[in-house]
N, C-alpha and C positions, 0 to 999 in steps of 0.2 A: 151583920149583913149575909144576904143571902150571898152565895158565890159558890160555884162548884166545879173543882180542879181536879183533873186528871193527868198525870204525868206518867211517859214511858221513854225508854232506851233506843233510839233508833237511830245510829251511827248509820252513816257521816254528821247527818242533821242533827245529833243532838238530842237534846229537850221539848215536847209539846205539851202546852200546858191550856184546858180549856178554864175559860171562869163569865160567870153571869155579873154583869157590874149593873146595878139597879139606880143608881145618882149619878149626879156630877161629882159629889164628898165621896164618894166610894169609886169613884175613878179616880180622883185625887189620891185618896187614901193607898189605891194600889201602886201608883207612881213615886208614894213613898216608902210602898213596902219591897217595889222594884228597886227599886236605889241601893237596896239593901244587897244587892247580888252585883251591882256594878262594881267596874275597876277603870283606872285609867289603860285606852287603847277602848274601849267597847265601844261599837257603833250598833246604834238601834234606830231601826228604821219602821217607822210608823204608817199605817197604810187605814184609810178609813172614809167615807162620806163624808160631805164637807159635815160641820156639828155630828160630827160621829165621839168627841172629842180627845181628840189628840192633842190640843195644847193644854188640856184640862190635864192629862195624863203629864203631860211631860212639868208640869208645874210642881202635882205632885215629885215628881222626879230632883226637881229643883230642891224644892223643901228639904227631902229625902239627902241630896245630895248636899245642904245645909251651902249653897250658895246667894251670891251677891245678889241684887236687882227682882224686880218683879217678872216673873217668867211670864210672855205674855205673843202672843201671835206676832214672829215677825214677818209676815205675808209683803212686806212693800221695805223690808232690810235686807232679806233673806235671809239675812244670818246674825246671831245676837252669841257673846259670850258670854256666860256666866263665872266670873273668877268666885272660886273657891272662896268661904269666911276663915277656914280653918285648915284641917292639911290634907284635905281631900281632893280630888281634881275636878277642875272647872267644868261648865257643862255648857255644849257648843250647840246651839237650836239654831237648826236650818228648818226653812220654809222650799219646796222645791217646787213648789204647785206651778209659778210660772216659769220653769225653768223648765226648758224642751232638747237639748242637745246632750244631755245625757252625761258622762263624767267629765268632757272635753267643755262644758259648758260650769260644771261644777269643779273645774280646777283653778280656776281664777278665786275659790273661797280660801285656796290649801287647807283644804281639809286633810287632806295627806298628813302635812307638817301635825296639825294639831292631835289627829290622831291618836297619837303613843303617849302624850300627856292628859288626855281630855276623856270627857264621857258626850261623844255625839250622839246628839237625835237630829233625826230627818223626818219630817215631814213629808209626804209626797214624796219619797227617794227611792220608789219602786222601780228600776227601771233605770236608775241615773247613779247610783251609787255601790253597789256591788261590787264592782272590780276594786272600792279604794282598800276589802281586806275577804280575806275568806271566811273568815269568821264573825258576826252577826246576831243579831236580837232582832227576829221581826215581828212586830205584833199590829195583830190584826185586829180592825175594832168596827163592829156591824151590827147596824142599828133601824129602826124601823124606818120606810122612806114614806115620802109625801105626807101628807098634812096630817104629821101627828105630833103630837105630845108625851109620846111614850118614852121617857128614859132610860128603857133598858137596853143595854148594851150586852154584846156576847164578843168576848175576846178570847184570842186562840194568839201563846204565845211560842214562836218557832225559833228554838236557838241553832243556826247553823254555823256548821265546824266544829274543831274539838274541844275550842275555851267552853261550850255548852254541853258538851256530854257529859258530864258528871253534874253540871248544875239541877236542881233538885227545885224546878220551879211551882212545885205544887206546893212548898210555904209560900207560895203568895194568896191562897185560901185563907189562910188562917186570919 
């Protein structure tokens, strides 16, 4: 797998890692590896163009966390809860694409109640869920836009808050 990762500490924003992912299978594998770094109470925000691989990454997270149910885009139901098949945390997968009201609109989902016990992944959450916690992992997925079959994605992971200061995201490139 051709991935590059660089990691550095930059308090208070924690760690930043940069990776190049060459296929959907690699994106899903990145999700499986990232799941090993997550714990109950983590908020993961996914940002990227349509078709960038946000749901593919989340599918890998679900596999890595060992949750029940197929992880698919929750666009029309807004949120799906995937209970753990073992002793790990459930995965709450949210698609905030159609929500425009920020945290006020998100409150109906009771994400603050789920946050302490679950791993919450929010697609399109930028500007909408930051107030849930001061500690979060923001994953930016960049892809070529326009009429292209290019599968290459450039992924930037940025930890925000004390939770992420000591996390070594460079292990994701292994």
